N, C-alpha and C positions, 0 to 999 in steps of 0.2 A: 288809670291801670293800677296805682296800686292798689284799690280794692277788690281788681278782679282777683288775686289770687287770696284774699282772705278768707271768701265762703268755700272753696277748697281747700284750703288748710281748715277750719272749723271742722269742717264734717267729713274729711279725708277726699281720695280720689287721685290727685296729681301728686304726691310726695313732694319731695325739693324744689322749690319756684324757682326757678333760673330763664325761664322761658314763659310763653304764655298760654294757659290749662284754659280752654274755654266752657263755662259750665252746660249740662244738658236743658234744654229751653225744656220749663217745668219741672225743672229739678227742682230739690230742697237746697241744692247750693244756688239756684236762682234764685229762688226766694229769698235767702241769706242776702244775697247780692244786692236785692232789688232794695230790702230792707233798707241796709246800708245807706244807697243812693238816696234814700225817701226819711231819712232824719226819724225826725219826729212826727212825719205825715205819713198819709196813709200808705198801705201798702199791703199784698195777698197776707205775706206771713201775720201781719198784724191780725191781720182778719180770722185768720185760720189756729191762731196761738190764746193763750188765753195771758193775761196784759203778764206780764213781769212784775217785781217788786225792788224796790232800794231800799234799804235800811242802814243805818248809821251804826255802827258797833266797832264796840271796842275787847278785845281781844290782844291776850298776853302769849309770846314764843321765848323761849330759851332764856325766860328772865328782864325779857323788856314786855312791855305795853304799848301797843299802835292802837290809833282811832282810824279805822276803814269805813266804805260802803262796803254791803254785799248787796250782790245782785240775783234774786232769786228765780228760776222759770216757776211761768203759774200752774206745770205741773210738774212730772217727776222731774230729778236731775240727773244728766247722762254723763256729765263730767266736771272736774273743778277747774279755773283759772284765774292767777296770779296778773293782774294787769295793770303796771305799769303806770302814773295817772301822768308821765309825761311831763317836757318843762312848759309850763303855762302859769302864770299869775293864777288861775281857777283855780288851780290844781284838781283835784277831783271832781269839784262845782263845775267844771268845762262840758258846757253843754255838747262839744262834739262828741266828750269821755263818756257822760253821759248815754248819748244815742245808743254810740257803738256796743255799749257793755249791754245794752235793752236787747239791742240787736243779739249777743251772742247769748243774753238769757233764753230770747226766744228759740234759739238753736241749741237748747238744754241745758246748757253750761251755769252753774256756782260762780262768778265774777264774785274776785276781791279785790277790792279795790287801795290800797293802803296811803295815808294822808303822809307824804312825801314832805319836808317843809324843803328841802335843797331845789328841786324842779319848780316847787310852787314860787321860787326867789329868781327860775331862771339861772339855777345853778347844779350842776351835775356834779357827783364828788364819787369818786370810787368807793366811798364807804358806803353807798348807795346799797351796793351789792348785800350788807351784810341784814338790812332792812327788809330788803324783796325775799332773801331766805329766810328771813322770819316769817314773811307773810308766809312764804311756802311750805316750814314747816307746820303751820298751824293750822292751813289748808287740807294737806298730806292728810293732817290728820286727823280729820274729821271722816268718817264714813260718809254722812250723809250729805258730805258735800264736795267727794271725790273719790264715791262708788265704783268699791275696784280697784283704788287708787289709784284711780285714774286723774291725772290732774298735770298743767302743765304752766308756763309762764309766756306773758306776753309785753314785749315793747315797742319802743319807736324811737328811730332815730338816735340823739343823744343816748338816748336810756339803755340800746343795745349791749353798750359797754359794761355798763354793771347788773344788767338781769343777766349775761356772756357771765362772768363770773363770780354773781349769783347760783349758777347753775354747775359750779366746777365748788362750792360747800360740800365739806363732807357730809356734814349730817342731811343733804337732801341730792344729792347729785344722781344715788341709784333709784330714786322713787321718781325723777321729772318726770313725765313721758316725753314730752315736746317742749320743745322753746319755739315761739312767732317773733318773728324780727320785721319789724315792718321799716322799711327805709333808715337801716341798721349802717355801722360802721368796723373796716378794719384796722387800718392807719388811718389815727389821729392827725400824723400830719396832710396826708393827701385830703383830708376833710377843712384843714382851715387855707391848704393851696386853693382850694375848691371857692370857701364863699368868700377868701379876700381876690382872686385874681378871675377867678369864674375857667382855670384851665383845668383837664382831668383827663388820669388815661387810665387804662386796665393793666396792673402792673401784673397779671397774670400772664401775659405779652409779653418778650420779651421786647424788645427795643419798638414799644406802642409809642404811637405820635401822639400828642394833648390835644385835646377836644374841648371847645371852647363853648361852655352854658351861664348866659346869664344865669348869678345865681339869687340875684336882689341883696337885699339888707339884712335882714333879721337874722341871719348865722353872724354875721360880723357883731354884733350889738349885745346879742346874748354872751357869746365868747369874752365882748369885753366887759359886762358884768357881774359873767363868774368869775373871772380870776383878776379882778380889781381886787378882789381881799387878800390874793396871794401876793398883794406889795408889800412891804416894809415900809414905804415912803404913806402915811396916812394919809398927806393933802394931795398924794398923786391918786390913793385910791381911792378918795373922795371925787376928786374932781371925773374919772375913768369912771364913776357911778352916778352920777350926776350926766354925765356924755351920754351914755347908755339910754339913759333911764327917760332923758328928752328923745332921742332919735326913736324909741322903740315905742313912745307917743304921738310922733309926729317927725319921719322922716325927712322932711324940709326945716326940723328945726337947728336953728344957728348954736353953733358948738364951742367957736373960734375963739371965745372968750374963755372958755375952760380949758382947749388946748395950745391955748397963748402959756400959760401956768405952768401948762407941766415939767417934772424934771426929770432924770435921765431914765429910770426907774419908767415913768408914763410915757416916755416919747420911747420907748421898746415897744412897750403895747399897742403905741398907735403909728409904731413905725411897718409894723406887723401888719396892723389890717388896713394900713394905706398902701401899702406896697401890689402892683400890680403882675410882676415879674412871677412868673412859676420858680425858676429856677434861682431864686433870692429866698425863696420862704425856711429854706432849713437855715442857712445864716439867720435871719430872721430871729427864728427857734431860739435858735443856743444864746439869741444875745438878752430874751427874757429872764427876768429875773427868777432865781434860783426855784424859788415856792411854788414859780409858777410852770415851770419846764417840770419838777418834779411830777405837778399833777397832773400833767400831758401822760408823763409817762406812768402812772399808773391807773389813768385812765387809758392808755392804748392796747388794743388785743394783742399788734403784731410783733410780735417775741413773746409772746405769754406762752405759757406750755398748757395748752387744751387736748393734751390726751387722755384726759380724764373725766371731758368733755362725753356725757351719755347720751343725755336729752335726744328726741329726734329735730333736728334744728329745720324750723320749713322757715324761710328768707321770701322775703314779702316788696317788691321794690318797683317803681315806678321811674322808667328812662327819664321821666320832666321833672324830676325830685329836685329844688331847688335848694335844697337842704345843705343835704350830704347827695353826692353822688351815684348814678346806681353800679359802677364800677368797685364799690366797698362790699357792697354784698354777693357782688360776682366773686371778690376774692376771701372773704369770710368762707361762701361756699370752698373755697379749695384747703 
């Protein structure tokens, strides 16, 4: 379901997405959706449009230099878009990202994917917002890549927080036409509750009951790796990184030898990730080392002043998302 909404976003049609919006059979929207589903395989859109190009470039924006991939349609550019590469060890070379950006290029977008070192190491930081804002600043300043000033920003999952913060940057907020948020979040405390316990609820409804869905293990180990460097105990930090790397490589890997060596800081992280009671999560978060708590607060959108957000928000989420519960996009929309 997640991808059903992306085509309607890209080509217009359904506005803010909080409900299913089915494309008209044979429409450009349907062609885009089928191309996304096909990946690098054959599709009608591929047959009807010139092949897009992918070029490695280096650009400068606001005094900083970045490497990036630039995707361009085989014919005219209709609009520009920054795409956050997301938390993947492959970075901007992730095959899924490449296929997605090529689809966007076939839909006449010039897509710029900046190389962000943090997400490539499965670490998402609030400072990523500055890098995304720089990339947008560059793209929006190129009429050949954003004709008529038509440009936006896209991000998924944990990258949505920094993307929203980037959209608030005073240098670009009035120029950003849209923000595509795929599987994003609003309250990080709720996200941690979900990927540790499987429980979630709709905070926009008073007295909403807990619901359960198996979240898998990926989010938990990414969290462990991402926040290991926020510990002052270097031995604990190294142990947590190794534990996370083992589990990300093989979910059945044994980590008991590392768990038994953890000090108080490492045990606080392990206690949070091993908890299964949603009511205990706030207390376990409060027990984390201060640098980790500060990082979480910096990335959280709940409580942040979003009054200067001017881009058109287009929220895309699947009910079956096992990383971030769909209720987070509902909350973000409110």
